PARO-831498 format. One line per field, with one value per residue (C-alpha): x, y, z; residue in one letter. Coordinates in steps of 0.1 Angstrom, whole numbers. Layout:
px: (X_...)
py: (Y_...)
pz: (Z_...)
rest: (a_...)
//
This chain:
px: (-1133_-1128_-1100_-1069_-1048_-1067_-1089_-1107_-1082_-1093_-1085_-1055_-1041_-1044_-1022_-1000_-993_-991_-961_-950_-948_-979_-995_-1024_-1044_-1063_-1101_-1137_-1152_-1182_-1195_-1172_-1142_-1155_-1134_-1107_-1122_-1123_-1092_-1081_-1089_-1073_-1044_-1043_-1038_-1058_-1078_-1088_-1120_-1119_-1153_-1137_-1110_-1094_-1090_-1076_-1051_-1036_-1038_-1013_-991_-986_-987_-959_-940_-940_-935_-907_-929_-954_-985_-1014_-1057_-1080_-1107_-1136_-1136_-1146_-1153_-1133_-1103_-1113_-1117_-1075_-1060_-1058_-1028_-1014_-1002_-989_-974_-961_-945_-931_-917_-939_-944_-981_-997_-1030_-1048_-1084_-1108_-1121_-1149_-1140_-1150_-1161_-1153_-1182_-1203_-1211_-1243_-1225_-1222_-1191_-1177_-1153_-1135_-1098_-1097_-1059_-1044_-1060_-1042_-1012_-1015_-1004_-986_-950_-973_-1008_-1014_-1045_-1038_-1052_-1039_-1038_-996_-997_-1011_-990_-957_-971_-973_-938_-928_-936_-926_-896_-894_-900_-866_-843_-854_-872_-903_-933_-972_-985_-1022_-1029_-1064_-1073_-1107_-1138_-1145_-1108_-1110_-1141_-1118_-1104_-1063_-1035_-1015_-991_-961_-925_-913_-883_-844_-853_-829_-805_-814_-794_-767_-763_-749_-717_-691_-680_-660_-623_-612_-645_-633_-598_-616_-639_-612_-593_-623_-623_-666_-681_-717_-737_-777_-797_-834_-858_-839_-809_-849_-852_-814_-810_-786_-802_-784_-770_-781_-758_-730_-743_-737_-702_-687_-702_-679_-650_-648_-656_-690_-716_-759_-790_-819_-848_-880_-883_-849_-851_-837_-805_-785_-805_-810_-780_-752_-739_-731_-766_-783_-811_-850_-844_-837_-871_-857_-847_-815_-807_-789_-764_-748_-757_-730_-702_-691_-666_-683_-717_-729_-772_-775_-816_-833_-847_-841_-873_-896_-914_-881_-870_-897_-873_-862_-818_-805_-783_-747_-718_-694_-692_-724_-723_-759_-764_-802_-811_-837_-819_-849_-827_-798_-812_-829_-832_-801_-776_-740_-747_-728_-744_-737_-762_-767_-784_-770_-761_-734_-725_-718_-699_-670_-670_-668_-641_-621_-623_-592_-582_-579_-609_-610_-617_-644_-644_-675_-682_-707_-721_-726_-752_-763_-771_-786_-806_-820_-832_-849_-871_-876_-883_-905_-927_-933_-949_-971_-983_-992_-985_-946_-967_-992_-960_-935_-965_-977_-938_-932_-962_-947_-927_-893_-900_-931_-941_-955_-982_-990_-1015_-1013_-1017_-1002_-991_-981_-961_-943_-935_-911_-887_-891_-894_-856_-864_-835_-844_-853_-879_-905_-923_-945_-962_-976_-945_-955_-988_-1000_-1027_-1057_-1072_-1038_-1032_-1061_-1062_-1021_-1015_-1040_-1021_-989_-999_-1011_-975_-963_-982_-982_-953_-967_-982_-996_-1017_-1012_-1042_-1065_-1099_-1106_-1081_-1097_-1133_-1120_-1114_-1128_-1149_-1121_-1118_-1139_-1110_-1091_-1118_-1130_-1089_-1091_-1058_-1040_-1038_-1035_-1054_-1046_-1071_-1055_-1088_-1076_-1115_-1104_-1080_-1058_-1026_-1050_-1065_-1027_-1020_-1047_-1042_-1003_-1016_-1037_-1070_-1096_-1102_-1129_-1144_-1119_-1146_-1164_-1191_-1176_-1194_-1187_-1147_-1150_-1190_-1187_-1157_-1177_-1201_-1176_-1171_-1139_-1122_-1123_-1100_-1103_-1077_-1081_-1041_-1008_-1006_-1032_-1028_-991_-1012_-1033_-1009_-992_-1024_-1041_-1007_-1017_-1052_-1071_-1087_-1076_-1080_-1091_-1078_-1091_-1066_-1069_-1059_-1071_-1047_-1036_-1003)
py: (509_508_486_469_495_525_525_556_575_568_526_538_556_523_502_528_521_486_489_512_482_499_464_483_509_522_542_548_552_577_587_611_593_558_554_547_520_510_489_484_446_440_458_431_457_445_476_480_496_521_532_564_586_593_556_547_581_563_529_545_558_524_507_527_532_490_483_510_518_543_540_553_563_569_600_616_651_676_659_629_647_674_637_627_654_650_621_633_661_642_622_653_658_625_616_592_586_590_595_607_604_621_630_669_693_702_743_755_795_799_769_770_743_712_680_680_713_737_764_751_717_718_747_728_699_722_726_697_676_690_699_692_696_693_676_691_656_625_632_656_629_601_629_635_601_598_627_619_585_594_627_594_582_614_632_639_616_640_633_643_653_642_661_645_667_639_644_638_608_594_599_568_581_559_537_557_556_526_536_551_539_545_580_575_583_611_614_648_635_662_650_648_679_675_671_656_621_630_653_627_606_632_638_634_634_627_625_613_617_596_598_582_600_568_549_569_560_549_517_491_485_524_509_485_513_534_512_506_540_551_522_525_566_557_577_586_585_597_586_605_587_580_566_542_511_521_510_491_485_464_488_501_538_544_574_559_581_608_638_649_652_688_672_659_685_685_660_671_701_675_668_682_671_667_647_648_625_624_648_675_681_698_709_673_657_681_693_728_758_748_709_716_716_740_727_726_705_690_683_659_654_654_683_715_734_710_729_756_763_776_750_767_766_742_727_708_684_678_643_612_597_563_578_601_570_548_580_577_548_539_560_548_542_506_498_513_549_537_543_583_586_557_535_531_561_560_534_554_588_563_547_581_590_557_562_606_587_568_588_612_584_567_530_528_514_477_477_482_461_432_445_442_405_395_403_384_397_413_426_462_485_516_537_565_600_587_590_546_557_589_569_539_557_565_535_509_499_490_464_471_511_513_487_519_545_569_605_620_657_661_645_630_614_580_570_534_515_525_525_493_477_492_476_443_441_451_428_400_377_391_404_441_459_491_510_536_551_556_586_580_552_571_588_557_531_519_507_480_466_463_444_420_417_411_386_401_390_425_429_464_474_499_518_535_559_575_603_634_621_639_674_669_671_702_717_710_723_755_762_753_740_709_707_691_656_634_614_591_556_531_489_486_447_446_470_454_425_436_445_406_410_389_405_405_424_414_421_414_424_385_380_409_396_360_387_401_368_349_374_371_341_350_344_383_410_416_444_446_467_475_505_518_489_466_447_430)
pz: (-1015_-1053_-1053_-1038_-1041_-1035_-1002_-984_-966_-931_-938_-955_-921_-899_-933_-935_-897_-896_-916_-896_-872_-849_-838_-819_-815_-785_-788_-794_-826_-833_-864_-868_-876_-887_-909_-895_-887_-924_-923_-889_-887_-926_-915_-889_-860_-824_-816_-780_-769_-744_-720_-721_-746_-706_-704_-743_-733_-707_-720_-750_-727_-711_-733_-748_-717_-716_-748_-762_-789_-803_-783_-807_-798_-822_-811_-825_-832_-804_-772_-776_-786_-751_-728_-744_-740_-695_-708_-738_-709_-687_-722_-726_-690_-685_-724_-738_-776_-779_-811_-811_-844_-843_-862_-871_-886_-924_-926_-885_-898_-923_-905_-871_-846_-861_-840_-817_-830_-813_-819_-829_-820_-832_-815_-781_-789_-791_-760_-740_-775_-790_-819_-831_-871_-895_-926_-955_-981_-981_-986_-960_-932_-939_-941_-905_-897_-904_-896_-854_-859_-869_-839_-815_-821_-831_-800_-771_-773_-768_-778_-812_-830_-857_-867_-906_-919_-924_-958_-964_-945_-966_-996_-1018_-1014_-1030_-1002_-982_-997_-990_-953_-960_-934_-900_-889_-865_-833_-819_-839_-828_-797_-784_-774_-741_-726_-733_-694_-675_-679_-653_-635_-622_-620_-597_-576_-538_-539_-575_-576_-601_-611_-631_-646_-663_-697_-697_-705_-737_-746_-780_-761_-750_-719_-708_-668_-669_-681_-653_-628_-644_-650_-611_-597_-624_-610_-576_-575_-553_-572_-567_-594_-594_-588_-627_-626_-600_-611_-629_-601_-585_-551_-536_-550_-521_-531_-540_-519_-536_-549_-523_-538_-525_-489_-476_-468_-497_-506_-481_-492_-523_-514_-505_-543_-560_-591_-597_-633_-638_-669_-684_-663_-657_-627_-618_-593_-592_-583_-558_-547_-540_-556_-565_-567_-537_-553_-545_-576_-616_-626_-662_-673_-700_-718_-757_-746_-755_-728_-701_-704_-703_-672_-634_-617_-616_-625_-651_-681_-706_-731_-757_-761_-760_-726_-733_-758_-731_-709_-733_-734_-705_-698_-724_-704_-675_-652_-648_-619_-608_-588_-546_-537_-526_-505_-469_-481_-437_-446_-474_-457_-426_-442_-466_-430_-414_-448_-449_-417_-418_-449_-425_-401_-426_-437_-410_-411_-443_-449_-436_-463_-493_-479_-482_-516_-521_-509_-527_-561_-588_-595_-634_-620_-635_-616_-624_-602_-592_-573_-538_-502_-510_-540_-527_-498_-523_-545_-522_-495_-530_-548_-579_-591_-629_-643_-663_-639_-624_-641_-622_-640_-621_-639_-648_-618_-634_-609_-630_-644_-633_-636_-676_-677_-663_-686_-718_-705_-696_-733_-746_-718_-734_-695_-675_-653_-646_-613_-606_-573_-571_-544_-538_-552_-586_-592_-599_-625_-649_-634_-661_-679_-653_-681_-703_-685_-679_-715_-723_-693_-679_-651_-636_-595_-590_-554_-536_-511_-494_-465_-469_-484_-502_-471_-492_-499_-463_-450_-472_-460_-415_-423_-445_-412_-433_-422_-447_-463_-494_-485_-475_-501_-501_-519_-529_-524_-540_-538_-550_-578_-584_-590_-611_-641_-639_-617_-591_-561_-524_-487_-467_-432_-424_-440_-443_-460_-479_-492_-505_-521_-537_-549_-558_-578_-605_-620_-616_-658_-654_-634_-591_-573_-534_-511_-488_-461_-429_-404_-421_-389_-390)
rest: (m_s_d_a_v_t_r_p_l_g_a_q_i_s_h_m_l_k_a_r_g_v_d_v_i_f_g_i_p_g_v_h_n_q_e_m_y_r_g_i_e_e_a_g_i_t_h_v_l_a_r_h_e_q_g_a_g_f_m_a_d_g_y_a_r_a_s_g_k_v_g_v_a_y_v_i_t_g_p_g_l_c_n_i_m_t_p_m_g_q_a_y_s_d_s_v_p_m_l_v_i_a_s_c_l_d_e_t_a_a_q_q_g_q_l_h_q_m_r_d_q_a_a_a_a_a_t_v_t_d_w_s_h_t_a_h_s_a_q_a_a_y_q_l_i_d_r_a_l_q_e_f_k_t_a_r_p_r_p_k_a_l_h_v_p_i_a_l_l_q_a_d_a_a_p_a_p_e_m_r_a_n_a_v_a_y_r_a_s_a_p_l_p_t_d_l_a_a_a_l_a_q_a_q_k_p_m_f_i_f_g_g_g_l_l_h_s_c_h_a_n_t_a_q_v_a_r_r_v_v_t_a_y_g_a_a_a_f_t_t_y_a_g_r_g_v_l_g_a_d_h_p_y_n_f_g_a_y_l_a_r_p_n_s_a_a_q_i_a_q_a_d_l_v_i_a_v_g_t_s_l_a_e_v_d_l_w_r_a_q_l_g_h_t_a_r_l_v_r_v_d_i_d_p_e_v_l_t_d_a_q_a_g_q_e_g_v_l_g_d_c_g_d_f_l_r_d_l_d_a_l_a_p_v_p_a_v_a_p_k_w_d_a_s_q_i_k_a_t_r_a_k_w_r_a_e_a_d_a_e_r_v_g_i_l_p_v_i_e_a_i_r_a_g_v_p_d_d_v_m_i_y_s_d_m_t_q_i_a_y_l_a_k_e_v_w_d_m_d_r_p_g_h_w_h_h_p_y_g_f_g_t_l_g_y_a_t_p_a_a_i_g_g_a_i_a_r_q_g_k_p_t_m_a_i_i_g_d_y_g_f_h_y_t_m_q_e_l_g_v_a_v_e_l_g_l_s_l_p_i_i_l_w_d_n_g_k_l_g_e_i_e_d_s_m_v_r_a_q_i_a_p_n_a_v_i_a_r_n_p_d_f_c_k_l_a_e_a_f_g_a_r_a_e_a_p_q_t_i_e_a_l_r_e_a_v_r_a_a_f_e_a_d_g_p_t_l_i_y_a_t_p_a_l_t_a)
//
């Protein structure tokens, strides 16, 4: 370090990130990216040492979802970048602001056989990111970081990858320029279609579908506005899994997160105006080709690609969900329109769907209810690709948005444990919990050491049905003799204790409920081992 101003670029990057509001970085140092670690402590940034780059990426994802800030990860050339590509793919699917900064080789065409060499690192990362670029100067690195941070605020937030050659990281550089004024988020919001508010007030059975895009609105209280709009226009609503909590569990005209129920299409077909706000109506939302509407469909989203997808009869409004709903709210009739839907029928329909979901995965619902009874009101939950989570996403009503996170699109195993660690770090003592299956736990179990190291009061519900249960069921439905669905598991409780965590193996539903409650008060993580053998 030549003086107080000029530093190696690797150190300058940390100082720049701190000046831009980054307080936490997840990652693993290596000989190729060690220059990025030169400035972390000096800049005042907390570094969380993951046990695997996949864990670092999921922690950054969980941190971003909980905090609303960018999740930043530092990784090494080649294998480090490859290891974090799975979390980047998940962040891309679920619109999570993640910035991955990786070292890279200075030359790959003329020289072969180098440590960590791959043919085209930036191109590999581009397959799971919004963009992936290599900086060939300090100024380019600074510019790309600022571009990423601004785009997280002004467009659909998706991961970005920045690659910096090793020699450039080591070279002295002037500090990054002062931060420019933040761009105004979503300035391009389109106005309401001129007739929409009137059409909504006059509709016989208007319906809204709210998605996770509402969580990315530039307005803080968009969910409250959504509730007012539904009530004012006498509408009913569905939410996607990611949109749960927008309406709240007690809203009488909330069909819930049951879009994936096949006969939800029949309810949607009754509507004479459908407005889908902040949702791509993707396969993982519907599990069918079409939404089921027969009337006018208005789509509202910040991403123009969403407005040109395969859903039929759509009319697109490009812009921020919060702006759109506020415009509707401002034009809402006073007094409110009388409810257009039968609340008792909606309640009965939801009860039917809940019973269907329960019958599909027998014996799991009482376990879910026990867990639910043991959690505090403000709990934030991270779940994994496991049957208990698939059922919970339908039947567990949320009373606030943005408090249940799941690997919805990319569908990665091993997400919940490290993502919950990132969430717990962001929430600084507020209740956070993970729900994961036995097989998914294998993928990232080593990150339990991070939770122990940080003393996080993190309950980890490990659901062990002794198999890849969802895959076995799918094979049976396809008339395939189930194979390769059972693996020998370790003693998970002893494994957790070996890491230094607490472990509980409740034998009854009541004991499970108490174990969950106690885990939030513990001075470190608690693995709660639950199986289908739990008794009432």
